[in-house]
All heavy atoms as TSV, in Angstrom:
chain	resi	resn	atom	element	x	y	z
A	1	TYR	N	N	72.155	162.966	344.110
A	1	TYR	CA	C	73.258	163.844	343.805
A	1	TYR	C	C	72.855	165.285	344.048
A	1	TYR	O	O	71.727	165.680	343.777
A	1	TYR	CB	C	73.701	163.613	342.367
A	1	TYR	CG	C	74.204	162.199	342.184
A	1	TYR	CD1	C	73.367	161.181	341.749
A	1	TYR	CD2	C	75.521	161.883	342.495
A	1	TYR	CE1	C	73.824	159.889	341.598
A	1	TYR	CE2	C	75.994	160.599	342.350
A	1	TYR	CZ	C	75.149	159.601	341.903
A	1	TYR	OH	O	75.621	158.330	341.780
A	2	ASP	N	N	73.804	166.090	344.556
A	2	ASP	CA	C	73.483	167.431	345.035
A	2	ASP	C	C	73.906	168.565	344.118
A	2	ASP	O	O	73.828	169.716	344.506
A	2	ASP	CB	C	74.127	167.657	346.406
A	2	ASP	CG	C	73.592	166.696	347.452
A	2	ASP	OD1	O	72.416	166.301	347.348
A	2	ASP	OD2	O	74.342	166.345	348.365
A	3	ASN	N	N	74.404	168.290	342.921
A	3	ASN	CA	C	74.911	169.358	342.062
A	3	ASN	C	C	73.828	170.408	341.814
A	3	ASN	O	O	72.710	170.096	341.421
A	3	ASN	CB	C	75.385	168.789	340.722
A	3	ASN	CG	C	76.199	169.788	339.945
A	3	ASN	OD1	O	77.296	170.142	340.348
A	3	ASN	ND2	N	75.656	170.257	338.845
A	4	THR	N	N	74.161	171.666	342.101
A	4	THR	CA	C	73.208	172.748	341.874
A	4	THR	C	C	73.650	173.643	340.729
A	4	THR	O	O	72.852	173.965	339.855
A	4	THR	CB	C	73.010	173.599	343.143
A	4	THR	OG1	O	74.279	174.075	343.592
A	4	THR	CG2	C	72.341	172.791	344.236
A	5	SER	N	N	74.910	174.068	340.741
A	5	SER	CA	C	75.369	174.944	339.661
A	5	SER	C	C	76.793	174.627	339.197
A	5	SER	O	O	77.372	175.394	338.444
A	5	SER	CB	C	75.295	176.413	340.107
A	5	SER	OG	O	76.160	176.645	341.183
A	6	GLY	N	N	77.342	173.510	339.631
A	6	GLY	CA	C	78.676	173.123	339.179
A	6	GLY	C	C	78.673	172.787	337.703
A	6	GLY	O	O	77.771	172.111	337.210
A	7	ASP	N	N	79.670	173.297	336.970
A	7	ASP	CA	C	79.731	173.108	335.528
A	7	ASP	C	C	80.972	172.317	335.128
A	7	ASP	O	O	81.981	172.341	335.813
A	7	ASP	CB	C	79.789	174.461	334.813
A	7	ASP	CG	C	78.489	175.235	334.921
A	7	ASP	OD1	O	77.418	174.605	334.850
A	7	ASP	OD2	O	78.549	176.457	335.094
A	8	GLU	N	N	80.873	171.676	333.966
A	8	GLU	CA	C	82.008	171.014	333.327
A	8	GLU	C	C	82.635	169.925	334.207
A	8	GLU	O	O	83.857	169.789	334.272
A	8	GLU	CB	C	83.072	172.030	332.912
A	8	GLU	CG	C	82.568	173.148	332.045
A	8	GLU	CD	C	82.101	172.697	330.672
A	8	GLU	OE1	O	82.650	171.732	330.126
A	8	GLU	OE2	O	81.173	173.325	330.137
A	9	ASN	N	N	81.819	169.152	334.927
A	9	ASN	CA	C	82.293	168.060	335.766
A	9	ASN	C	C	82.081	166.732	335.074
A	9	ASN	O	O	81.148	166.570	334.289
A	9	ASN	CB	C	81.533	168.047	337.106
A	9	ASN	CG	C	81.844	169.250	337.942
A	9	ASN	OD1	O	82.995	169.509	338.272
A	9	ASN	ND2	N	80.818	170.000	338.309
A	10	VAL	N	N	82.962	165.767	335.394
A	10	VAL	CA	C	82.817	164.407	334.898
A	10	VAL	C	C	82.875	163.467	336.099
A	10	VAL	O	O	83.819	163.523	336.888
A	10	VAL	CB	C	83.953	164.040	333.915
A	10	VAL	CG1	C	83.856	162.584	333.508
A	10	VAL	CG2	C	83.917	164.945	332.701
A	11	ALA	N	N	81.870	162.637	336.253
A	11	ALA	CA	C	81.824	161.673	337.350
A	11	ALA	C	C	81.472	160.303	336.795
A	11	ALA	O	O	80.402	160.117	336.223
A	11	ALA	CB	C	80.791	162.095	338.388
A	12	ILE	N	N	82.401	159.366	336.936
A	12	ILE	CA	C	82.197	158.004	336.461
A	12	ILE	C	C	82.455	157.056	337.624
A	12	ILE	O	O	83.560	157.030	338.160
A	12	ILE	CB	C	83.133	157.662	335.290
A	12	ILE	CG1	C	82.898	158.629	334.127
A	12	ILE	CG2	C	82.941	156.222	334.857
A	12	ILE	CD1	C	83.919	158.529	333.026
A	13	GLY	N	N	81.440	156.320	338.022
A	13	GLY	CA	C	81.579	155.374	339.123
A	13	GLY	C	C	80.489	155.588	340.151
A	13	GLY	O	O	79.997	156.723	340.336
A	14	ASN	N	N	80.134	154.532	340.834
A	14	ASN	CA	C	79.088	154.586	341.840
A	14	ASN	C	C	79.395	155.635	342.901
A	14	ASN	O	O	80.432	155.594	343.536
A	14	ASN	CB	C	78.946	153.200	342.488
A	14	ASN	CG	C	77.746	153.106	343.393
A	14	ASN	OD1	O	77.231	154.101	343.883
A	14	ASN	ND2	N	77.310	151.886	343.615
A	15	SER	N	N	78.538	156.598	343.090
A	15	SER	CA	C	78.612	157.660	344.096
A	15	SER	C	C	79.813	158.587	343.926
A	15	SER	O	O	80.171	159.305	344.853
A	15	SER	CB	C	78.611	157.070	345.516
A	15	SER	OG	O	77.413	156.392	345.766
A	16	SER	N	N	80.442	158.601	342.764
A	16	SER	CA	C	81.542	159.547	342.583
A	16	SER	C	C	80.972	160.959	342.513
A	16	SER	O	O	79.914	161.189	341.954
A	16	SER	CB	C	82.355	159.219	341.334
A	16	SER	OG	O	81.587	159.342	340.171
A	17	MET	N	N	81.634	161.900	343.159
A	17	MET	CA	C	81.230	163.309	343.238
A	17	MET	C	C	79.780	163.454	343.694
A	17	MET	O	O	79.054	164.343	343.239
A	17	MET	CB	C	81.456	163.999	341.889
A	17	MET	CG	C	82.201	165.272	342.046
A	17	MET	SD	S	82.597	166.205	340.556
A	17	MET	CE	C	82.608	165.072	339.236
A	18	ASN	N	N	79.363	162.625	344.596
A	18	ASN	CA	C	77.977	162.553	345.044
A	18	ASN	C	C	77.470	163.845	345.680
A	18	ASN	O	O	76.303	164.193	345.538
A	18	ASN	CB	C	77.813	161.407	346.031
A	18	ASN	CG	C	76.388	161.107	346.364
A	18	ASN	OD1	O	75.640	160.706	345.486
A	18	ASN	ND2	N	75.998	161.297	347.607
A	19	ASN	N	N	78.326	164.569	346.398
A	19	ASN	CA	C	77.874	165.739	347.146
A	19	ASN	C	C	78.256	167.074	346.516
A	19	ASN	O	O	78.066	168.117	347.125
A	19	ASN	CB	C	78.441	165.684	348.571
A	19	ASN	CG	C	77.888	164.500	349.332
A	19	ASN	OD1	O	76.692	164.424	349.571
A	19	ASN	ND2	N	78.742	163.566	349.672
A	20	ASN	N	N	78.805	167.052	345.312
A	20	ASN	CA	C	79.199	168.297	344.657
A	20	ASN	C	C	78.000	169.233	344.501
A	20	ASN	O	O	76.931	168.816	344.082
A	20	ASN	CB	C	79.787	168.003	343.273
A	20	ASN	CG	C	80.433	169.209	342.656
A	20	ASN	OD1	O	81.492	169.624	343.085
A	20	ASN	ND2	N	79.790	169.794	341.665
A	21	THR	N	N	78.194	170.497	344.870
A	21	THR	CA	C	77.117	171.483	344.717
A	21	THR	C	C	77.496	172.550	343.693
A	21	THR	O	O	76.784	172.762	342.724
A	21	THR	CB	C	76.760	172.150	346.055
A	21	THR	OG1	O	77.939	172.711	346.629
A	21	THR	CG2	C	76.120	171.163	347.008
A	22	THR	N	N	78.626	173.223	343.914
A	22	THR	CA	C	79.017	174.309	343.030
A	22	THR	C	C	80.423	174.161	342.452
A	22	THR	O	O	80.889	175.045	341.744
A	22	THR	CB	C	78.921	175.675	343.750
A	22	THR	OG1	O	79.807	175.684	344.859
A	22	THR	CG2	C	77.499	175.939	344.204
A	23	GLY	N	N	81.101	173.090	342.774
A	23	GLY	CA	C	82.444	172.880	342.247
A	23	GLY	C	C	82.426	172.700	340.730
A	23	GLY	O	O	81.524	172.066	340.180
A	24	ASP	N	N	83.421	173.289	340.059
A	24	ASP	CA	C	83.502	173.242	338.599
A	24	ASP	C	C	84.780	172.521	338.147
A	24	ASP	O	O	85.766	172.505	338.858
A	24	ASP	CB	C	83.552	174.661	338.014
A	24	ASP	CG	C	82.309	175.476	338.323
A	24	ASP	OD1	O	81.197	174.938	338.198
A	24	ASP	OD2	O	82.461	176.652	338.696
A	25	PHE	N	N	84.738	172.005	336.936
A	25	PHE	CA	C	85.911	171.441	336.255
A	25	PHE	C	C	86.583	170.310	337.037
A	25	PHE	O	O	87.815	170.235	337.091
A	25	PHE	CB	C	86.924	172.553	335.926
A	25	PHE	CG	C	86.316	173.698	335.178
A	25	PHE	CD1	C	86.103	174.910	335.811
A	25	PHE	CD2	C	85.921	173.549	333.859
A	25	PHE	CE1	C	85.519	175.976	335.134
A	25	PHE	CE2	C	85.340	174.607	333.175
A	25	PHE	CZ	C	85.132	175.810	333.812
A	26	ASN	N	N	85.796	169.458	337.663
A	26	ASN	CA	C	86.306	168.300	338.385
A	26	ASN	C	C	86.172	167.038	337.546
A	26	ASN	O	O	85.233	166.916	336.758
A	26	ASN	CB	C	85.533	168.090	339.697
A	26	ASN	CG	C	85.755	169.204	340.674
A	26	ASN	OD1	O	86.867	169.442	341.112
A	26	ASN	ND2	N	84.684	169.905	341.025
A	27	SER	N	N	87.102	166.106	337.740
A	27	SER	CA	C	87.034	164.797	337.099
A	27	SER	C	C	87.178	163.729	338.175
A	27	SER	O	O	88.161	163.731	338.923
A	27	SER	CB	C	88.159	164.626	336.082
A	27	SER	OG	O	88.036	165.586	335.064
A	28	ALA	N	N	86.207	162.857	338.268
A	28	ALA	CA	C	86.224	161.792	339.269
A	28	ALA	C	C	85.910	160.463	338.591
A	28	ALA	O	O	84.853	160.322	337.975
A	28	ALA	CB	C	85.197	162.083	340.364
A	29	VAL	N	N	86.841	159.525	338.700
A	29	VAL	CA	C	86.659	158.203	338.095
A	29	VAL	C	C	86.939	157.156	339.156
A	29	VAL	O	O	88.065	157.072	339.668
A	29	VAL	CB	C	87.600	158.005	336.887
A	29	VAL	CG1	C	87.393	156.611	336.300
A	29	VAL	CG2	C	87.371	159.068	335.834
A	30	GLY	N	N	85.919	156.391	339.518
A	30	GLY	CA	C	86.084	155.336	340.504
A	30	GLY	C	C	85.045	155.458	341.601
A	30	GLY	O	O	84.501	156.536	341.864
A	31	TYR	N	N	84.793	154.362	342.259
A	31	TYR	CA	C	83.800	154.292	343.344
A	31	TYR	C	C	84.090	155.350	344.406
A	31	TYR	O	O	85.181	155.424	344.954
A	31	TYR	CB	C	83.825	152.887	343.960
A	31	TYR	CG	C	82.973	152.727	345.183
A	31	TYR	CD1	C	81.599	152.597	345.063
A	31	TYR	CD2	C	83.539	152.692	346.440
A	31	TYR	CE1	C	80.809	152.431	346.185
A	31	TYR	CE2	C	82.759	152.520	347.577
A	31	TYR	CZ	C	81.392	152.396	347.444
A	31	TYR	OH	O	80.609	152.239	348.554
A	32	ARG	N	N	83.124	156.214	344.659
A	32	ARG	CA	C	83.174	157.282	345.655
A	32	ARG	C	C	84.397	158.194	345.534
A	32	ARG	O	O	84.858	158.762	346.529
A	32	ARG	CB	C	83.056	156.722	347.064
A	32	ARG	CG	C	81.677	156.207	347.355
A	32	ARG	CD	C	81.424	155.987	348.824
A	32	ARG	NE	N	80.051	155.560	349.005
A	32	ARG	CZ	C	79.572	155.080	350.119
A	32	ARG	NH1	N	80.353	154.955	351.175
A	32	ARG	NH2	N	78.310	154.725	350.207
A	33	SER	N	N	84.919	158.363	344.357
A	33	SER	CA	C	85.993	159.339	344.163
A	33	SER	C	C	85.397	160.743	344.264
A	33	SER	O	O	84.284	160.980	343.803
A	33	SER	CB	C	86.674	159.124	342.816
A	33	SER	OG	O	85.740	159.112	341.765
A	34	LEU	N	N	86.103	161.642	344.938
A	34	LEU	CA	C	85.606	162.997	345.228
A	34	LEU	C	C	84.213	162.958	345.850
A	34	LEU	O	O	83.374	163.827	345.622
A	34	LEU	CB	C	85.596	163.871	343.968
A	34	LEU	CG	C	86.916	164.507	343.583
A	34	LEU	CD1	C	86.798	165.220	342.245
A	34	LEU	CD2	C	87.407	165.489	344.640
A	35	TRP	N	N	83.961	161.975	346.656
A	35	TRP	CA	C	82.640	161.708	347.221
A	35	TRP	C	C	82.073	162.871	348.021
A	35	TRP	O	O	80.914	163.240	347.873
A	35	TRP	CB	C	82.711	160.456	348.085
A	35	TRP	CG	C	81.419	159.991	348.676
A	35	TRP	CD1	C	80.207	159.962	348.057
A	35	TRP	CD2	C	81.208	159.476	349.976
A	35	TRP	NE1	N	79.247	159.436	348.896
A	35	TRP	CE2	C	79.851	159.136	350.097
A	35	TRP	CE3	C	82.036	159.254	351.056
A	35	TRP	CZ2	C	79.311	158.596	351.251
A	35	TRP	CZ3	C	81.487	158.705	352.201
A	35	TRP	CH2	C	80.149	158.386	352.282
A	36	LEU	N	N	82.877	163.497	348.888
A	36	LEU	CA	C	82.371	164.562	349.747
A	36	LEU	C	C	82.605	165.964	349.188
A	36	LEU	O	O	82.278	166.948	349.842
A	36	LEU	CB	C	83.002	164.458	351.136
A	36	LEU	CG	C	82.657	163.187	351.915
A	36	LEU	CD1	C	83.392	163.170	353.244
A	36	LEU	CD2	C	81.156	163.072	352.139
A	37	ASN	N	N	83.185	166.062	348.002
A	37	ASN	CA	C	83.447	167.377	347.416
A	37	ASN	C	C	82.153	168.177	347.308
A	37	ASN	O	O	81.138	167.684	346.851
A	37	ASN	CB	C	84.062	167.229	346.026
A	37	ASN	CG	C	84.541	168.533	345.474
A	37	ASN	OD1	O	85.535	169.065	345.942
A	37	ASN	ND2	N	83.848	169.065	344.486
A	38	THR	N	N	82.201	169.425	347.761
A	38	THR	CA	C	81.030	170.303	347.649
A	38	THR	C	C	81.333	171.497	346.750
A	38	THR	O	O	80.615	171.751	345.785
A	38	THR	CB	C	80.559	170.793	349.028
A	38	THR	OG1	O	81.653	171.426	349.702
A	38	THR	CG2	C	80.005	169.657	349.862
A	39	THR	N	N	82.381	172.250	347.079
A	39	THR	CA	C	82.683	173.470	346.323
A	39	THR	C	C	84.074	173.467	345.697
A	39	THR	O	O	84.427	174.429	345.021
A	39	THR	CB	C	82.547	174.708	347.223
A	39	THR	OG1	O	83.472	174.619	348.299
A	39	THR	CG2	C	81.126	174.830	347.754
A	40	GLY	N	N	84.855	172.444	345.931
A	40	GLY	CA	C	86.191	172.375	345.349
A	40	GLY	C	C	86.125	172.284	343.831
A	40	GLY	O	O	85.241	171.643	343.273
A	41	SER	N	N	87.080	172.951	343.165
A	41	SER	CA	C	87.101	172.975	341.701
A	41	SER	C	C	88.473	172.546	341.173
A	41	SER	O	O	89.461	172.583	341.899
A	41	SER	CB	C	86.794	174.387	341.200
A	41	SER	OG	O	85.489	174.769	341.548
A	42	ASN	N	N	88.490	172.173	339.908
A	42	ASN	CA	C	89.733	171.803	339.219
A	42	ASN	C	C	90.458	170.634	339.886
A	42	ASN	O	O	91.686	170.628	339.982
A	42	ASN	CB	C	90.668	173.016	339.113
A	42	ASN	CG	C	90.028	174.142	338.364
A	42	ASN	OD1	O	89.607	173.975	337.231
A	42	ASN	ND2	N	89.919	175.288	338.993
A	43	ASN	N	N	89.722	169.664	340.377
A	43	ASN	CA	C	90.297	168.473	341.002
A	43	ASN	C	C	90.230	167.289	340.060
A	43	ASN	O	O	89.307	167.187	339.248
A	43	ASN	CB	C	89.547	168.125	342.288
A	43	ASN	CG	C	89.689	169.177	343.346
A	43	ASN	OD1	O	90.783	169.465	343.792
A	43	ASN	ND2	N	88.577	169.762	343.755
A	44	THR	N	N	91.204	166.372	340.213
A	44	THR	CA	C	91.207	165.135	339.450
A	44	THR	C	C	91.401	163.988	340.413
A	44	THR	O	O	92.395	163.942	341.140
A	44	THR	CB	C	92.334	165.123	338.405
A	44	THR	OG1	O	92.143	166.229	337.513
A	44	THR	CG2	C	92.330	163.831	337.613
A	45	ALA	N	N	90.470	163.067	340.438
A	45	ALA	CA	C	90.541	161.897	341.312
A	45	ALA	C	C	90.290	160.634	340.493
A	45	ALA	O	O	89.252	160.514	339.852
A	45	ALA	CB	C	89.503	162.006	342.425
A	46	VAL	N	N	91.258	159.733	340.508
A	46	VAL	CA	C	91.142	158.495	339.750
A	46	VAL	C	C	91.472	157.341	340.677
A	46	VAL	O	O	92.594	157.249	341.189
A	46	VAL	CB	C	92.096	158.474	338.541
A	46	VAL	CG1	C	91.966	157.157	337.792
A	46	VAL	CG2	C	91.814	159.652	337.612
A	47	GLY	N	N	90.487	156.494	340.933
A	47	GLY	CA	C	90.706	155.325	341.772
A	47	GLY	C	C	89.600	155.170	342.805
A	47	GLY	O	O	88.908	156.125	343.154
A	48	HIS	N	N	89.474	153.978	343.306
A	48	HIS	CA	C	88.502	153.628	344.333
A	48	HIS	C	C	88.732	154.530	345.560
A	48	HIS	O	O	89.801	154.519	346.146
A	48	HIS	CB	C	88.702	152.147	344.689
A	48	HIS	CG	C	87.728	151.592	345.649
A	48	HIS	ND1	N	86.593	150.942	345.223
A	48	HIS	CD2	C	87.719	151.564	346.999
A	48	HIS	CE1	C	85.926	150.520	346.296
A	48	HIS	NE2	N	86.593	150.893	347.376
A	49	LEU	N	N	87.779	155.368	345.912
A	49	LEU	CA	C	87.801	156.283	347.053
A	49	LEU	C	C	88.836	157.414	346.943
A	49	LEU	O	O	89.143	158.070	347.935
A	49	LEU	CB	C	88.026	155.518	348.367
A	49	LEU	CG	C	86.987	154.458	348.717
A	49	LEU	CD1	C	87.442	153.649	349.927
A	49	LEU	CD2	C	85.640	155.088	348.994
A	50	ALA	N	N	89.366	157.680	345.760
A	50	ALA	CA	C	90.371	158.736	345.610
A	50	ALA	C	C	89.803	160.101	345.997
A	50	ALA	O	O	88.725	160.467	345.563
A	50	ALA	CB	C	90.872	158.769	344.174
A	51	LEU	N	N	90.513	160.834	346.825
A	51	LEU	CA	C	90.118	162.169	347.314
A	51	LEU	C	C	88.709	162.181	347.907
A	51	LEU	O	O	88.032	163.207	347.886
A	51	LEU	CB	C	90.214	163.216	346.194
A	51	LEU	CG	C	91.578	163.485	345.587
A	51	LEU	CD1	C	91.455	164.543	344.493
A	51	LEU	CD2	C	92.590	163.918	346.612
A	52	ARG	N	N	88.286	161.083	348.459
A	52	ARG	CA	C	86.902	160.979	348.947
A	52	ARG	C	C	86.543	161.985	350.026
A	52	ARG	O	O	85.411	162.393	350.164
A	52	ARG	CB	C	86.618	159.572	349.462
A	52	ARG	CG	C	87.406	159.213	350.722
A	52	ARG	CD	C	87.096	157.783	351.133
A	52	ARG	NE	N	88.112	157.252	352.006
A	52	ARG	CZ	C	87.992	157.181	353.320
A	52	ARG	NH1	N	86.899	157.621	353.907
A	52	ARG	NH2	N	88.966	156.660	354.040
A	53	GLY	N	N	87.515	162.400	350.843
A	53	GLY	CA	C	87.234	163.331	351.930
A	53	GLY	C	C	87.349	164.796	351.551
A	53	GLY	O	O	87.052	165.682	352.355
A	54	ASN	N	N	87.771	165.079	350.328
A	54	ASN	CA	C	87.884	166.473	349.901
A	54	ASN	C	C	86.524	167.144	349.944
A	54	ASN	O	O	85.534	166.604	349.477
A	54	ASN	CB	C	88.436	166.538	348.470
A	54	ASN	CG	C	88.597	167.954	348.004
A	54	ASN	OD1	O	89.434	168.668	348.512
A	54	ASN	ND2	N	87.789	168.364	347.042
A	55	THR	N	N	86.489	168.326	350.535
A	55	THR	CA	C	85.229	169.072	350.562
A	55	THR	C	C	85.335	170.391	349.792
A	55	THR	O	O	84.478	170.699	348.977
A	55	THR	CB	C	84.777	169.363	352.011
A	55	THR	OG1	O	85.837	170.020	352.708
A	55	THR	CG2	C	84.398	168.082	352.731
A	56	THR	N	N	86.403	171.165	350.051
A	56	THR	CA	C	86.506	172.484	349.428
A	56	THR	C	C	87.851	172.733	348.736
A	56	THR	O	O	88.018	173.774	348.120
A	56	THR	CB	C	86.292	173.599	350.465
A	56	THR	OG1	O	87.295	173.496	351.484
A	56	THR	CG2	C	84.908	173.499	351.085
A	57	ALA	N	N	88.795	171.823	348.834
A	57	ALA	CA	C	90.108	172.038	348.216
A	57	ALA	C	C	89.986	172.071	346.693
A	57	ALA	O	O	89.171	171.361	346.118
A	57	ALA	CB	C	91.071	170.927	348.637
A	58	SER	N	N	90.805	172.891	346.079
A	58	SER	CA	C	90.812	173.000	344.629
A	58	SER	C	C	92.211	172.715	344.089
A	58	SER	O	O	93.198	172.920	344.775
A	58	SER	CB	C	90.395	174.414	344.209
A	58	SER	OG	O	89.054	174.657	344.541
A	59	GLY	N	N	92.266	172.229	342.862
A	59	GLY	CA	C	93.547	171.959	342.222
A	59	GLY	C	C	94.254	170.734	342.730
A	59	GLY	O	O	95.462	170.597	342.561
A	60	SER	N	N	93.536	169.811	343.328
A	60	SER	CA	C	94.140	168.592	343.868
A	60	SER	C	C	94.105	167.465	342.858
A	60	SER	O	O	93.187	167.380	342.045
A	60	SER	CB	C	93.401	168.143	345.140
A	60	SER	OG	O	93.485	169.134	346.126
A	61	VAL	N	N	95.113	166.582	342.949
A	61	VAL	CA	C	95.174	165.396	342.106
A	61	VAL	C	C	95.389	164.203	342.998
A	61	VAL	O	O	96.296	164.197	343.844
A	61	VAL	CB	C	96.325	165.491	341.082
A	61	VAL	CG1	C	96.428	164.208	340.280
A	61	VAL	CG2	C	96.129	166.677	340.157
A	62	GLY	N	N	94.556	163.203	342.846
A	62	GLY	CA	C	94.700	161.965	343.603
A	62	GLY	C	C	94.506	160.775	342.688
A	62	GLY	O	O	93.459	160.638	342.064
A	63	ILE	N	N	95.548	159.951	342.583
A	63	ILE	CA	C	95.474	158.775	341.714
A	63	ILE	C	C	95.861	157.553	342.543
A	63	ILE	O	O	96.959	157.502	343.108
A	63	ILE	CB	C	96.422	158.907	340.508
A	63	ILE	CG1	C	96.024	160.123	339.669
A	63	ILE	CG2	C	96.391	157.648	339.656
A	63	ILE	CD1	C	96.981	160.454	338.561
A	64	GLY	N	N	94.942	156.604	342.636
A	64	GLY	CA	C	95.210	155.383	343.388
A	64	GLY	C	C	94.116	155.081	344.383
A	64	GLY	O	O	93.194	155.869	344.590
A	65	PHE	N	N	94.235	153.945	345.030
A	65	PHE	CA	C	93.247	153.483	346.007
A	65	PHE	C	C	93.277	154.345	347.264
A	65	PHE	O	O	94.321	154.497	347.898
A	65	PHE	CB	C	93.522	152.020	346.367
A	65	PHE	CG	C	92.643	151.512	347.484
A	65	PHE	CD1	C	91.339	151.163	347.226
A	65	PHE	CD2	C	93.128	151.412	348.763
A	65	PHE	CE1	C	90.515	150.707	348.254
A	65	PHE	CE2	C	92.325	150.952	349.795
A	65	PHE	CZ	C	91.018	150.600	349.534
A	66	ASP	N	N	92.156	154.969	347.606
A	66	ASP	CA	C	91.965	155.707	348.857
A	66	ASP	C	C	93.045	156.765	349.104
A	66	ASP	O	O	93.441	157.025	350.231
A	66	ASP	CB	C	91.915	154.724	350.035
A	66	ASP	CG	C	91.158	155.283	351.224
A	66	ASP	OD1	O	90.387	156.247	351.058
A	66	ASP	OD2	O	91.347	154.767	352.339
A	67	VAL	N	N	93.531	157.381	348.036
A	67	VAL	CA	C	94.586	158.392	348.176
A	67	VAL	C	C	94.027	159.690	348.752
A	67	VAL	O	O	92.928	160.110	348.412
A	67	VAL	CB	C	95.292	158.631	346.822
A	67	VAL	CG1	C	94.339	159.257	345.816
A	67	VAL	CG2	C	96.524	159.470	346.978
A	68	LYS	N	N	94.735	160.293	349.693
A	68	LYS	CA	C	94.352	161.539	350.387
A	68	LYS	C	C	92.917	161.493	350.910
A	68	LYS	O	O	92.112	162.382	350.630
A	68	LYS	CB	C	94.523	162.741	349.459
A	68	LYS	CG	C	95.946	163.002	349.041
A	68	LYS	CD	C	96.042	164.257	348.212
A	68	LYS	CE	C	97.458	164.488	347.745
A	68	LYS	NZ	N	97.561	165.660	346.869
A	69	PRO	N	N	92.572	160.503	351.728
A	69	PRO	CA	C	91.177	160.375	352.186
A	69	PRO	C	C	90.718	161.487	353.122
A	69	PRO	O	O	89.528	161.727	353.245
A	69	PRO	CB	C	91.161	159.028	352.901
A	69	PRO	CG	C	92.569	158.845	353.365
A	69	PRO	CD	C	93.417	159.465	352.295
A	70	ASN	N	N	91.634	162.184	353.778
A	70	ASN	CA	C	91.233	163.196	354.756
A	70	ASN	C	C	91.454	164.629	354.298
A	70	ASN	O	O	91.353	165.549	355.089
A	70	ASN	CB	C	91.986	162.961	356.075
A	70	ASN	CG	C	91.635	161.618	356.659
A	70	ASN	OD1	O	90.477	161.241	356.709
A	70	ASN	ND2	N	92.630	160.873	357.075
A	71	LEU	N	N	91.753	164.823	353.033
A	71	LEU	CA	C	91.935	166.171	352.503
A	71	LEU	C	C	90.619	166.928	352.619
A	71	LEU	O	O	89.587	166.463	352.172
A	71	LEU	CB	C	92.366	166.101	351.033
A	71	LEU	CG	C	92.604	167.424	350.330
A	71	LEU	CD1	C	93.814	168.121	350.923
A	71	LEU	CD2	C	92.810	167.189	348.850
A	72	LYS	N	N	90.652	168.075	353.247
A	72	LYS	CA	C	89.422	168.857	353.445
A	72	LYS	C	C	89.469	170.186	352.686
A	72	LYS	O	O	88.512	170.617	352.111
A	72	LYS	CB	C	89.196	169.151	354.923
A	72	LYS	CG	C	89.090	167.938	355.793
A	72	LYS	CD	C	87.818	167.180	355.551
A	72	LYS	CE	C	87.717	166.037	356.538
A	72	LYS	NZ	N	86.986	164.921	356.074
A	73	ALA	N	N	90.609	170.870	352.753
A	73	ALA	CA	C	90.735	172.192	352.126
A	73	ALA	C	C	92.185	172.425	351.737
A	73	ALA	O	O	93.061	171.667	352.130
A	73	ALA	CB	C	90.259	173.274	353.096
A	74	ASN	N	N	92.431	173.456	350.983
A	74	ASN	CA	C	93.797	173.774	350.571
A	74	ASN	C	C	94.645	174.197	351.761
A	74	ASN	O	O	94.185	174.951	352.613
A	74	ASN	CB	C	93.789	174.894	349.548
A	74	ASN	CG	C	93.256	174.447	348.216
A	74	ASN	OD1	O	93.209	173.269	347.923
A	74	ASN	ND2	N	92.813	175.402	347.409
A	75	PHE	N	N	95.867	173.713	351.800
A	75	PHE	CA	C	96.824	174.101	352.831
A	75	PHE	C	C	98.083	174.588	352.145
A	75	PHE	O	O	98.643	173.897	351.310
A	75	PHE	CB	C	97.157	172.929	353.755
A	75	PHE	CG	C	95.996	172.479	354.568
A	75	PHE	CD1	C	95.234	171.399	354.147
A	75	PHE	CD2	C	95.648	173.135	355.721
A	75	PHE	CE1	C	94.147	170.984	354.900
A	75	PHE	CE2	C	94.550	172.722	356.470
A	75	PHE	CZ	C	93.807	171.648	356.059
A	76	PHE	N	N	98.506	175.782	352.468
A	76	PHE	CA	C	99.710	176.340	351.855
A	76	PHE	C	C	100.747	176.596	352.937
A	76	PHE	O	O	100.426	177.097	354.011
A	76	PHE	CB	C	99.369	177.658	351.142
A	76	PHE	CG	C	98.351	177.485	350.055
A	76	PHE	CD1	C	97.025	177.775	350.274
A	76	PHE	CD2	C	98.724	176.981	348.822
A	76	PHE	CE1	C	96.082	177.602	349.284
A	76	PHE	CE2	C	97.778	176.795	347.815
A	76	PHE	CZ	C	96.462	177.121	348.051
A	77	SER	N	N	102.011	176.252	352.634
A	77	SER	CA	C	103.061	176.490	353.625
A	77	SER	C	C	104.005	177.571	353.144
A	77	SER	O	O	104.003	177.981	352.024
A	77	SER	CB	C	103.828	175.222	353.903
A	77	SER	OG	O	104.339	174.673	352.719
C-alpha cells in the first residue's frame, strides 16, 4: 500500500484503495474499490471494483459492481 500522508481514510477489502498516496476522507468497501486512487479525496466506493479506475477525482460516489471503472478525474460541464 502506498499511503504517504492521506488522512481519515477507510479501506475494507482486498486491495481496496491500494494506491492512495495523499487522498483524504475516502471510504472504500469491496475488492479493489478505489484501487487506483492516488490523490482523490472525499470519495465513497462500495462494491466489487467500485470506482477502481479513479485516480484524482474528488467527491465521487460509486455503489455497485464495477461502477464507473474508467473515472480518472473530475469533469464539469
